[in-house]
PDBQT receptor file of N, H, CA, C and O in Angstrom, charges set to zero:
ATOM      1  N   VAL A   1      -5.483 -49.362  25.047  1.00  0.00    +0.000 N 
ATOM      2  CA  VAL A   1      -4.820 -48.058  25.063  1.00  0.00    +0.000 C 
ATOM      3  C   VAL A   1      -5.882 -46.977  24.886  1.00  0.00    +0.000 C 
ATOM      4  O   VAL A   1      -6.652 -47.000  23.926  1.00  0.00    +0.000 OA
ATOM      5  N   THR A   2      -5.915 -46.037  25.816  1.00  0.00    +0.000 N 
ATOM      6  H   THR A   2      -5.289 -46.018  26.596  1.00  0.00    +0.000 HD
ATOM      7  CA  THR A   2      -6.884 -44.939  25.707  1.00  0.00    +0.000 C 
ATOM      8  C   THR A   2      -6.291 -43.819  24.872  1.00  0.00    +0.000 C 
ATOM      9  O   THR A   2      -5.083 -43.580  24.859  1.00  0.00    +0.000 OA
ATOM     10  N   GLU A   3      -7.184 -43.152  24.183  1.00  0.00    +0.000 N 
ATOM     11  H   GLU A   3      -8.165 -43.346  24.194  1.00  0.00    +0.000 HD
ATOM     12  CA  GLU A   3      -6.755 -42.061  23.307  1.00  0.00    +0.000 C 
ATOM     13  C   GLU A   3      -6.712 -40.755  24.100  1.00  0.00    +0.000 C 
ATOM     14  O   GLU A   3      -7.637 -40.453  24.854  1.00  0.00    +0.000 OA
ATOM     15  N   ALA A   4      -5.661 -39.999  23.933  1.00  0.00    +0.000 N 
ATOM     16  H   ALA A   4      -4.910 -40.245  23.321  1.00  0.00    +0.000 HD
ATOM     17  CA  ALA A   4      -5.546 -38.709  24.615  1.00  0.00    +0.000 C 
ATOM     18  C   ALA A   4      -6.440 -37.694  23.921  1.00  0.00    +0.000 C 
ATOM     19  O   ALA A   4      -6.490 -37.615  22.694  1.00  0.00    +0.000 OA
ATOM     20  N   GLN A   5      -7.142 -36.924  24.737  1.00  0.00    +0.000 N 
ATOM     21  H   GLN A   5      -7.101 -36.988  25.734  1.00  0.00    +0.000 HD
ATOM     22  CA  GLN A   5      -8.022 -35.905  24.159  1.00  0.00    +0.000 C 
ATOM     23  C   GLN A   5      -7.228 -34.630  23.916  1.00  0.00    +0.000 C 
ATOM     24  O   GLN A   5      -6.472 -34.173  24.773  1.00  0.00    +0.000 OA
ATOM     25  N   ILE A   6      -7.416 -34.076  22.745  1.00  0.00    +0.000 N 
ATOM     26  H   ILE A   6      -8.030 -34.447  22.049  1.00  0.00    +0.000 HD
ATOM     27  CA  ILE A   6      -6.743 -32.826  22.391  1.00  0.00    +0.000 C 
ATOM     28  C   ILE A   6      -7.712 -31.686  22.663  1.00  0.00    +0.000 C 
ATOM     29  O   ILE A   6      -8.846 -31.686  22.184  1.00  0.00    +0.000 OA
ATOM     30  N   HIS A   7      -7.252 -30.732  23.425  1.00  0.00    +0.000 N 
ATOM     31  H   HIS A   7      -6.331 -30.732  23.813  1.00  0.00    +0.000 HD
ATOM     32  CA  HIS A   7      -8.093 -29.578  23.749  1.00  0.00    +0.000 C 
ATOM     33  C   HIS A   7      -8.145 -28.638  22.553  1.00  0.00    +0.000 C 
ATOM     34  O   HIS A   7      -7.116 -28.152  22.083  1.00  0.00    +0.000 OA
ATOM     35  N   GLU A   8      -9.349 -28.390  22.070  1.00  0.00    +0.000 N 
ATOM     36  H   GLU A   8     -10.185 -28.785  22.451  1.00  0.00    +0.000 HD
ATOM     37  CA  GLU A   8      -9.524 -27.461  20.953  1.00  0.00    +0.000 C 
ATOM     38  C   GLU A   8     -10.170 -26.187  21.484  1.00  0.00    +0.000 C 
ATOM     39  O   GLU A   8     -11.362 -26.156  21.788  1.00  0.00    +0.000 OA
ATOM     40  N   SER A   9      -9.364 -25.146  21.590  1.00  0.00    +0.000 N 
ATOM     41  H   SER A   9      -8.395 -25.171  21.344  1.00  0.00    +0.000 HD
ATOM     42  CA  SER A   9      -9.867 -23.893  22.153  1.00  0.00    +0.000 C 
ATOM     43  C   SER A   9     -10.929 -23.238  21.271  1.00  0.00    +0.000 C 
ATOM     44  O   SER A   9     -11.735 -22.445  21.757  1.00  0.00    +0.000 OA
ATOM     45  N   SER A  10     -10.933 -23.564  19.987  1.00  0.00    +0.000 N 
ATOM     46  H   SER A  10     -10.278 -24.209  19.592  1.00  0.00    +0.000 HD
ATOM     47  CA  SER A  10     -11.910 -22.963  19.075  1.00  0.00    +0.000 C 
ATOM     48  C   SER A  10     -13.335 -23.459  19.325  1.00  0.00    +0.000 C 
ATOM     49  O   SER A  10     -14.297 -22.809  18.918  1.00  0.00    +0.000 OA
ATOM     50  N   VAL A  11     -13.471 -24.601  19.989  1.00  0.00    +0.000 N 
ATOM     51  H   VAL A  11     -12.689 -25.129  20.320  1.00  0.00    +0.000 HD
ATOM     52  CA  VAL A  11     -14.806 -25.127  20.284  1.00  0.00    +0.000 C 
ATOM     53  C   VAL A  11     -15.094 -25.205  21.787  1.00  0.00    +0.000 C 
ATOM     54  O   VAL A  11     -16.199 -25.576  22.185  1.00  0.00    +0.000 OA
ATOM     55  N   CYS A  12     -14.130 -24.867  22.604  1.00  0.00    +0.000 N 
ATOM     56  H   CYS A  12     -13.233 -24.567  22.280  1.00  0.00    +0.000 HD
ATOM     57  CA  CYS A  12     -14.294 -24.905  24.059  1.00  0.00    +0.000 C 
ATOM     58  C   CYS A  12     -15.043 -23.654  24.525  1.00  0.00    +0.000 C 
ATOM     59  O   CYS A  12     -14.569 -22.541  24.299  1.00  0.00    +0.000 OA
ATOM     60  N   PRO A  13     -16.204 -23.814  25.173  1.00  0.00    +0.000 N 
ATOM     61  CA  PRO A  13     -16.982 -22.646  25.616  1.00  0.00    +0.000 C 
ATOM     62  C   PRO A  13     -16.220 -21.743  26.594  1.00  0.00    +0.000 C 
ATOM     63  O   PRO A  13     -16.323 -20.519  26.523  1.00  0.00    +0.000 OA
ATOM     64  N   ASP A  14     -15.454 -22.356  27.506  1.00  0.00    +0.000 N 
ATOM     65  H   ASP A  14     -15.370 -23.350  27.564  1.00  0.00    +0.000 HD
ATOM     66  CA  ASP A  14     -14.686 -21.557  28.470  1.00  0.00    +0.000 C 
ATOM     67  C   ASP A  14     -13.613 -20.726  27.766  1.00  0.00    +0.000 C 
ATOM     68  O   ASP A  14     -13.401 -19.560  28.098  1.00  0.00    +0.000 OA
ATOM     69  N   CYS A  15     -12.945 -21.337  26.796  1.00  0.00    +0.000 N 
ATOM     70  H   CYS A  15     -13.117 -22.285  26.526  1.00  0.00    +0.000 HD
ATOM     71  CA  CYS A  15     -11.911 -20.617  26.040  1.00  0.00    +0.000 C 
ATOM     72  C   CYS A  15     -12.536 -19.510  25.197  1.00  0.00    +0.000 C 
ATOM     73  O   CYS A  15     -11.979 -18.418  25.083  1.00  0.00    +0.000 OA
ATOM     74  N   GLN A  16     -13.680 -19.792  24.614  1.00  0.00    +0.000 N 
ATOM     75  H   GLN A  16     -14.132 -20.679  24.706  1.00  0.00    +0.000 HD
ATOM     76  CA  GLN A  16     -14.380 -18.791  23.809  1.00  0.00    +0.000 C 
ATOM     77  C   GLN A  16     -14.778 -17.595  24.675  1.00  0.00    +0.000 C 
ATOM     78  O   GLN A  16     -14.639 -16.444  24.260  1.00  0.00    +0.000 OA
ATOM     79  N   LYS A  17     -15.274 -17.880  25.878  1.00  0.00    +0.000 N 
ATOM     80  H   LYS A  17     -15.387 -18.815  26.215  1.00  0.00    +0.000 HD
ATOM     81  CA  LYS A  17     -15.684 -16.816  26.799  1.00  0.00    +0.000 C 
ATOM     82  C   LYS A  17     -14.483 -15.950  27.186  1.00  0.00    +0.000 C 
ATOM     83  O   LYS A  17     -14.564 -14.722  27.184  1.00  0.00    +0.000 OA
ATOM     84  N   LYS A  18     -13.369 -16.608  27.519  1.00  0.00    +0.000 N 
ATOM     85  H   LYS A  18     -13.304 -17.606  27.521  1.00  0.00    +0.000 HD
ATOM     86  CA  LYS A  18     -12.161 -15.878  27.912  1.00  0.00    +0.000 C 
ATOM     87  C   LYS A  18     -11.636 -15.034  26.751  1.00  0.00    +0.000 C 
ATOM     88  O   LYS A  18     -11.212 -13.895  26.942  1.00  0.00    +0.000 OA
ATOM     89  N   LYS A  19     -11.667 -15.606  25.545  1.00  0.00    +0.000 N 
ATOM     90  H   LYS A  19     -12.011 -16.532  25.389  1.00  0.00    +0.000 HD
ATOM     91  CA  LYS A  19     -11.212 -14.888  24.358  1.00  0.00    +0.000 C 
ATOM     92  C   LYS A  19     -12.073 -13.644  24.120  1.00  0.00    +0.000 C 
ATOM     93  O   LYS A  19     -11.558 -12.584  23.765  1.00  0.00    +0.000 OA
ATOM     94  N   ALA A  20     -13.387 -13.781  24.318  1.00  0.00    +0.000 N 
ATOM     95  H   ALA A  20     -13.806 -14.642  24.606  1.00  0.00    +0.000 HD
ATOM     96  CA  ALA A  20     -14.302 -12.650  24.148  1.00  0.00    +0.000 C 
ATOM     97  C   ALA A  20     -14.023 -11.565  25.187  1.00  0.00    +0.000 C 
ATOM     98  O   ALA A  20     -14.035 -10.375  24.869  1.00  0.00    +0.000 OA
ATOM     99  N   GLU A  21     -13.773 -11.978  26.425  1.00  0.00    +0.000 N 
ATOM    100  H   GLU A  21     -13.764 -12.944  26.683  1.00  0.00    +0.000 HD
ATOM    101  CA  GLU A  21     -13.457 -11.013  27.487  1.00  0.00    +0.000 C 
ATOM    102  C   GLU A  21     -12.175 -10.248  27.162  1.00  0.00    +0.000 C 
ATOM    103  O   GLU A  21     -12.114  -9.030  27.323  1.00  0.00    +0.000 OA
ATOM    104  N   LEU A  22     -11.157 -10.970  26.704  1.00  0.00    +0.000 N 
ATOM    105  H   LEU A  22     -11.207 -11.960  26.573  1.00  0.00    +0.000 HD
ATOM    106  CA  LEU A  22      -9.885 -10.328  26.358  1.00  0.00    +0.000 C 
ATOM    107  C   LEU A  22     -10.046  -9.374  25.178  1.00  0.00    +0.000 C 
ATOM    108  O   LEU A  22      -9.448  -8.299  25.156  1.00  0.00    +0.000 OA
ATOM    109  N   ALA A  23     -10.856  -9.770  24.200  1.00  0.00    +0.000 N 
ATOM    110  H   ALA A  23     -11.343 -10.644  24.218  1.00  0.00    +0.000 HD
ATOM    111  CA  ALA A  23     -11.096  -8.909  23.040  1.00  0.00    +0.000 C 
ATOM    112  C   ALA A  23     -11.812  -7.631  23.468  1.00  0.00    +0.000 C 
ATOM    113  O   ALA A  23     -11.487  -6.546  22.987  1.00  0.00    +0.000 OA
ATOM    114  N   LYS A  24     -12.778  -7.757  24.365  1.00  0.00    +0.000 N 
ATOM    115  H   LYS A  24     -13.042  -8.639  24.756  1.00  0.00    +0.000 HD
ATOM    116  CA  LYS A  24     -13.519  -6.588  24.852  1.00  0.00    +0.000 C 
ATOM    117  C   LYS A  24     -12.588  -5.652  25.619  1.00  0.00    +0.000 C 
ATOM    118  O   LYS A  24     -12.630  -4.436  25.438  1.00  0.00    +0.000 OA
ATOM    119  N   THR A  25     -11.749  -6.229  26.474  1.00  0.00    +0.000 N 
ATOM    120  H   THR A  25     -11.715  -7.218  26.621  1.00  0.00    +0.000 HD
ATOM    121  CA  THR A  25     -10.793  -5.434  27.247  1.00  0.00    +0.000 C 
ATOM    122  C   THR A  25      -9.833  -4.693  26.319  1.00  0.00    +0.000 C 
ATOM    123  O   THR A  25      -9.561  -3.509  26.514  1.00  0.00    +0.000 OA
ATOM    124  N   THR A  26      -9.330  -5.388  25.322  1.00  0.00    +0.000 N 
ATOM    125  H   THR A  26      -9.552  -6.350  25.163  1.00  0.00    +0.000 HD
ATOM    126  CA  THR A  26      -8.415  -4.777  24.354  1.00  0.00    +0.000 C 
ATOM    127  C   THR A  26      -9.104  -3.655  23.599  1.00  0.00    +0.000 C 
ATOM    128  O   THR A  26      -8.525  -2.585  23.408  1.00  0.00    +0.000 OA
ATOM    129  N   PHE A  27     -10.348  -3.893  23.164  1.00  0.00    +0.000 N 
ATOM    130  H   PHE A  27     -10.818  -4.762  23.319  1.00  0.00    +0.000 HD
ATOM    131  CA  PHE A  27     -11.111  -2.879  22.441  1.00  0.00    +0.000 C 
ATOM    132  C   PHE A  27     -11.308  -1.639  23.304  1.00  0.00    +0.000 C 
ATOM    133  O   PHE A  27     -11.080  -0.518  22.850  1.00  0.00    +0.000 OA
ATOM    134  N   LEU A  28     -11.733  -1.843  24.553  1.00  0.00    +0.000 N 
ATOM    135  H   LEU A  28     -11.918  -2.754  24.921  1.00  0.00    +0.000 HD
ATOM    136  CA  LEU A  28     -11.986  -0.712  25.441  1.00  0.00    +0.000 C 
ATOM    137  C   LEU A  28     -10.708   0.063  25.745  1.00  0.00    +0.000 C 
ATOM    138  O   LEU A  28     -10.730   1.290  25.833  1.00  0.00    +0.000 OA
ATOM    139  N   ARG A  29      -9.595  -0.650  25.906  1.00  0.00    +0.000 N 
ATOM    140  H   ARG A  29      -9.577  -1.648  25.835  1.00  0.00    +0.000 HD
ATOM    141  CA  ARG A  29      -8.307   0.005  26.169  1.00  0.00    +0.000 C 
ATOM    142  C   ARG A  29      -7.912   0.892  24.985  1.00  0.00    +0.000 C 
ATOM    143  O   ARG A  29      -7.480   2.030  25.164  1.00  0.00    +0.000 OA
ATOM    144  N   ARG A  30      -8.069   0.346  23.763  1.00  0.00    +0.000 N 
ATOM    145  H   ARG A  30      -8.420  -0.579  23.617  1.00  0.00    +0.000 HD
ATOM    146  CA  ARG A  30      -7.738   1.122  22.558  1.00  0.00    +0.000 C 
ATOM    147  C   ARG A  30      -8.655   2.327  22.410  1.00  0.00    +0.000 C 
ATOM    148  O   ARG A  30      -8.202   3.424  22.082  1.00  0.00    +0.000 OA
ATOM    149  N   LYS A  31      -9.950   2.121  22.654  1.00  0.00    +0.000 N 
ATOM    150  H   LYS A  31     -10.318   1.230  22.921  1.00  0.00    +0.000 HD
ATOM    151  CA  LYS A  31     -10.932   3.200  22.535  1.00  0.00    +0.000 C 
ATOM    152  C   LYS A  31     -10.598   4.325  23.521  1.00  0.00    +0.000 C 
ATOM    153  O   LYS A  31     -10.640   5.503  23.165  1.00  0.00    +0.000 OA
ATOM    154  N   LYS A  32     -10.269   3.954  24.755  1.00  0.00    +0.000 N 
ATOM    155  H   LYS A  32     -10.235   2.997  25.044  1.00  0.00    +0.000 HD
ATOM    156  CA  LYS A  32      -9.915   4.934  25.780  1.00  0.00    +0.000 C 
ATOM    157  C   LYS A  32      -8.674   5.714  25.362  1.00  0.00    +0.000 C 
ATOM    158  O   LYS A  32      -8.622   6.935  25.510  1.00  0.00    +0.000 OA
ATOM    159  N   MET A  33      -7.671   5.001  24.838  1.00  0.00    +0.000 N 
ATOM    160  H   MET A  33      -7.714   4.009  24.718  1.00  0.00    +0.000 HD
ATOM    161  CA  MET A  33      -6.436   5.643  24.412  1.00  0.00    +0.000 C 
ATOM    162  C   MET A  33      -6.704   6.635  23.274  1.00  0.00    +0.000 C 
ATOM    163  O   MET A  33      -6.159   7.739  23.267  1.00  0.00    +0.000 OA
ATOM    164  N   LEU A  34      -7.547   6.235  22.312  1.00  0.00    +0.000 N 
ATOM    165  H   LEU A  34      -7.990   5.339  22.318  1.00  0.00    +0.000 HD
ATOM    166  CA  LEU A  34      -7.880   7.127  21.196  1.00  0.00    +0.000 C 
ATOM    167  C   LEU A  34      -8.619   8.369  21.678  1.00  0.00    +0.000 C 
ATOM    168  O   LEU A  34      -8.355   9.478  21.214  1.00  0.00    +0.000 OA
ATOM    169  N   MET A  35      -9.548   8.174  22.614  1.00  0.00    +0.000 N 
ATOM    170  H   MET A  35      -9.762   7.273  22.991  1.00  0.00    +0.000 HD
ATOM    171  CA  MET A  35     -10.309   9.313  23.136  1.00  0.00    +0.000 C 
ATOM    172  C   MET A  35      -9.411  10.263  23.919  1.00  0.00    +0.000 C 
ATOM    173  O   MET A  35      -9.529  11.482  23.791  1.00  0.00    +0.000 OA
ATOM    174  N   GLU A  36      -8.515   9.706  24.730  1.00  0.00    +0.000 N 
ATOM    175  H   GLU A  36      -8.420   8.716  24.835  1.00  0.00    +0.000 HD
ATOM    176  CA  GLU A  36      -7.584  10.547  25.485  1.00  0.00    +0.000 C 
ATOM    177  C   GLU A  36      -6.664  11.306  24.535  1.00  0.00    +0.000 C 
ATOM    178  O   GLU A  36      -6.367  12.479  24.759  1.00  0.00    +0.000 OA
ATOM    179  N   SER A  37      -6.220  10.647  23.490  1.00  0.00    +0.000 N 
ATOM    180  H   SER A  37      -6.461   9.694  23.308  1.00  0.00    +0.000 HD
ATOM    181  CA  SER A  37      -5.356  11.275  22.498  1.00  0.00    +0.000 C 
ATOM    182  C   SER A  37      -6.078  12.431  21.812  1.00  0.00    +0.000 C 
ATOM    183  O   SER A  37      -5.503  13.501  21.614  1.00  0.00    +0.000 OA
ATOM    184  N   ALA A  38      -7.340  12.208  21.452  1.00  0.00    +0.000 N 
ATOM    185  H   ALA A  38      -7.807  11.339  21.613  1.00  0.00    +0.000 HD
ATOM    186  CA  ALA A  38      -8.133  13.254  20.802  1.00  0.00    +0.000 C 
ATOM    187  C   ALA A  38      -8.344  14.433  21.749  1.00  0.00    +0.000 C 
ATOM    188  O   ALA A  38      -8.300  15.588  21.325  1.00  0.00    +0.000 OA
ATOM    189  N   LEU A  39      -8.572  14.146  23.018  1.00  0.00    +0.000 N 
ATOM    190  H   LEU A  39      -8.608  13.208  23.363  1.00  0.00    +0.000 HD
ATOM    191  CA  LEU A  39      -8.781  15.203  24.007  1.00  0.00    +0.000 C 
ATOM    192  C   LEU A  39      -7.508  16.029  24.193  1.00  0.00    +0.000 C 
ATOM    193  O   LEU A  39      -7.567  17.256  24.269  1.00  0.00    +0.000 OA
ATOM    194  N   ILE A  40      -6.375  15.365  24.265  1.00  0.00    +0.000 N 
ATOM    195  H   ILE A  40      -6.326  14.368  24.204  1.00  0.00    +0.000 HD
ATOM    196  CA  ILE A  40      -5.091  16.066  24.395  1.00  0.00    +0.000 C 
ATOM    197  C   ILE A  40      -4.853  16.943  23.168  1.00  0.00    +0.000 C 
ATOM    198  O   ILE A  40      -4.432  18.093  23.289  1.00  0.00    +0.000 OA
ATOM    199  N   GLN A  41      -5.128  16.386  21.982  1.00  0.00    +0.000 N 
ATOM    200  H   GLN A  41      -5.471  15.451  21.883  1.00  0.00    +0.000 HD
ATOM    201  CA  GLN A  41      -4.960  17.139  20.736  1.00  0.00    +0.000 C 
ATOM    202  C   GLN A  41      -5.837  18.391  20.744  1.00  0.00    +0.000 C 
ATOM    203  O   GLN A  41      -5.401  19.474  20.353  1.00  0.00    +0.000 OA
ATOM    204  N   GLU A  42      -7.081  18.222  21.196  1.00  0.00    +0.000 N 
ATOM    205  H   GLU A  42      -7.436  17.343  21.514  1.00  0.00    +0.000 HD
ATOM    206  CA  GLU A  42      -8.019  19.348  21.253  1.00  0.00    +0.000 C 
ATOM    207  C   GLU A  42      -7.509  20.429  22.208  1.00  0.00    +0.000 C 
ATOM    208  O   GLU A  42      -7.575  21.618  21.897  1.00  0.00    +0.000 OA
ATOM    209  N   LYS A  43      -7.006  20.014  23.360  1.00  0.00    +0.000 N 
ATOM    210  H   LYS A  43      -6.953  19.048  23.612  1.00  0.00    +0.000 HD
ATOM    211  CA  LYS A  43      -6.480  20.976  24.335  1.00  0.00    +0.000 C 
ATOM    212  C   LYS A  43      -5.257  21.701  23.781  1.00  0.00    +0.000 C 
ATOM    213  O   LYS A  43      -5.100  22.903  23.996  1.00  0.00    +0.000 OA
ATOM    214  N   LEU A  44      -4.389  20.976  23.068  1.00  0.00    +0.000 N 
ATOM    215  H   LEU A  44      -4.517  19.999  22.894  1.00  0.00    +0.000 HD
ATOM    216  CA  LEU A  44      -3.214  21.604  22.463  1.00  0.00    +0.000 C 
ATOM    217  C   LEU A  44      -3.628  22.650  21.430  1.00  0.00    +0.000 C 
ATOM    218  O   LEU A  44      -3.063  23.743  21.378  1.00  0.00    +0.000 OA
ATOM    219  N   GLU A  45      -4.620  22.302  20.610  1.00  0.00    +0.000 N 
ATOM    220  H   GLU A  45      -5.078  21.415  20.652  1.00  0.00    +0.000 HD
ATOM    221  CA  GLU A  45      -5.089  23.244  19.596  1.00  0.00    +0.000 C 
ATOM    222  C   GLU A  45      -5.710  24.479  20.234  1.00  0.00    +0.000 C 
ATOM    223  O   GLU A  45      -5.538  25.590  19.732  1.00  0.00    +0.000 OA
ATOM    224  N   GLU A  46      -6.433  24.293  21.339  1.00  0.00    +0.000 N 
ATOM    225  H   GLU A  46      -6.572  23.390  21.747  1.00  0.00    +0.000 HD
ATOM    226  CA  GLU A  46      -7.006  25.434  22.057  1.00  0.00    +0.000 C 
ATOM    227  C   GLU A  46      -5.898  26.357  22.544  1.00  0.00    +0.000 C 
ATOM    228  O   GLU A  46      -6.013  27.578  22.440  1.00  0.00    +0.000 OA
ATOM    229  N   GLN A  47      -4.826  25.778  23.075  1.00  0.00    +0.000 N 
ATOM    230  H   GLN A  47      -4.733  24.786  23.159  1.00  0.00    +0.000 HD
ATOM    231  CA  GLN A  47      -3.700  26.570  23.565  1.00  0.00    +0.000 C 
ATOM    232  C   GLN A  47      -3.040  27.352  22.430  1.00  0.00    +0.000 C 
ATOM    233  O   GLN A  47      -2.684  28.518  22.596  1.00  0.00    +0.000 OA
ATOM    234  N   ILE A  48      -2.881  26.708  21.290  1.00  0.00    +0.000 N 
ATOM    235  H   ILE A  48      -3.170  25.760  21.155  1.00  0.00    +0.000 HD
ATOM    236  CA  ILE A  48      -2.234  27.354  20.144  1.00  0.00    +0.000 C 
ATOM    237  C   ILE A  48      -3.074  28.525  19.638  1.00  0.00    +0.000 C 
ATOM    238  O   ILE A  48      -2.547  29.607  19.381  1.00  0.00    +0.000 OA
ATOM    239  N   TYR A  49      -4.378  28.306  19.497  1.00  0.00    +0.000 N 
ATOM    240  H   TYR A  49      -4.806  27.427  19.706  1.00  0.00    +0.000 HD
ATOM    241  CA  TYR A  49      -5.244  29.337  18.923  1.00  0.00    +0.000 C 
ATOM    242  C   TYR A  49      -5.618  30.437  19.906  1.00  0.00    +0.000 C 
ATOM    243  O   TYR A  49      -6.028  31.519  19.485  1.00  0.00    +0.000 OA
ATOM    244  N   SER A  50      -5.485  30.184  21.211  1.00  0.00    +0.000 N 
ATOM    245  H   SER A  50      -5.152  29.305  21.553  1.00  0.00    +0.000 HD
ATOM    246  CA  SER A  50      -5.858  31.207  22.188  1.00  0.00    +0.000 C 
ATOM    247  C   SER A  50      -4.736  32.206  22.440  1.00  0.00    +0.000 C 
ATOM    248  O   SER A  50      -4.931  33.184  23.161  1.00  0.00    +0.000 OA
ATOM    249  N   ARG A  51      -3.568  31.973  21.858  1.00  0.00    +0.000 N 
ATOM    250  H   ARG A  51      -3.409  31.179  21.272  1.00  0.00    +0.000 HD
ATOM    251  CA  ARG A  51      -2.444  32.889  22.068  1.00  0.00    +0.000 C 
ATOM    252  C   ARG A  51      -2.474  34.036  21.101  1.00  0.00    +0.000 C 
ATOM    253  O   ARG A  51      -1.598  34.900  21.142  1.00  0.00    +0.000 OA
TER     254      ARG A  51
């Protein structure tokens, strides 16, 4: 009887690479959203103070 191999994503190089790519994408998406939010806030404040 052969033993079934259990895939361990924590030690699999391909899974680690994919996880790193997803983490980078998530980080960049959040960073972009924060920057856009700050820019919108800045524009709103300019509008308020220029009146």
